[in-house]
N, C-alpha and C positions, 0 to 999 in steps of 0.2 A: 165300453160297452159296449154289449155280442151285437151281433149278428142281428138278431130275432129281434131283439127293438129296434137297433137301430130299423131295420124295416117296419118296425111298426111306428115309430116317429114318421117316418115316410105314408107310411100310412095316410096318417089322424093330418096328415099336410096337406096332404093331395084330398084327403074328403073337405075337409077343410074350406079348400080356397076355389071348389070349388058349386058346395055351399052355396060360399059370400056371394060368389060370383056371380049368383045370383040376383045381387043387390044393386049389383056395379060393381064402381075399382073396386078394387081391394089391393095397398098402397103395400100393407106390410104381415105377419105374420107370428107371433112369437109364445111361446107355447114352452116354462121354463120347467129345466128337466134337477129333475136332484141332483146333488155334487158326489162323485163316486164317492171323494172323503167321508158321509156324509149329517158337515152341515146344516143345520135349519136352511134353506132354499127359500125366499119367497115369493108367495106368487104358487109355486109351484098345483099344479092339481089345478091349476086357472088358463087361459087363453083368451091372450092382449088378441085387436083384430084393430089395426090399422085402414083411416075407408078413405076413397079422395076430398072430402064434402064429409057435413056435416049433414046434407037430406040423403045419402046413401045410409050414414053411420043408422042414423034413424030408421028404416028402410030391415036398413038389417037387426035391429033393439027390438023390433015389431015378429017381424016378420024368426028370433032365432031362440025369441025369453016362449019360456015354462016350455019350448018342448022337449021328447020327450031320448036322453041318450043311453038304448043299459038300461036302466032301472035308476040313474037320475037323469032330474029339470039343471035347463037349462035356467042361469039370473044375471041378464047381459043388462051393467049398468057401462052409465061413458068418464072416465075414464081418468084422471087430468091430462094430458094433452102434455108438459114441461115435465111430470114424474115418466110416461113411454116413453120421454125421450135421454131420458134419465139411465133410466132404463131403471128406470125405482118402481117394481115391483112390490114393498109394503105392505100399498093399505087392501 
């Protein structure tokens, strides 16, 4: 990965962290990236967030859903905890 891409990813992680911490404690962020070999990568284009508790997750869902970033709108849904824990981003 080029240094420009790495810098861009770091900036996205920082921006997402700062925004999400307004809702409560953020435990983990996962932003799947395309594989270097070009093979399909589940979850690319999505951001997975793990919050401390359900109440914080609900606040984040309400606060982040349907927000516009650039020319795109966010769609915020709950993801099964077991799939997240298994790094299964197929859904």
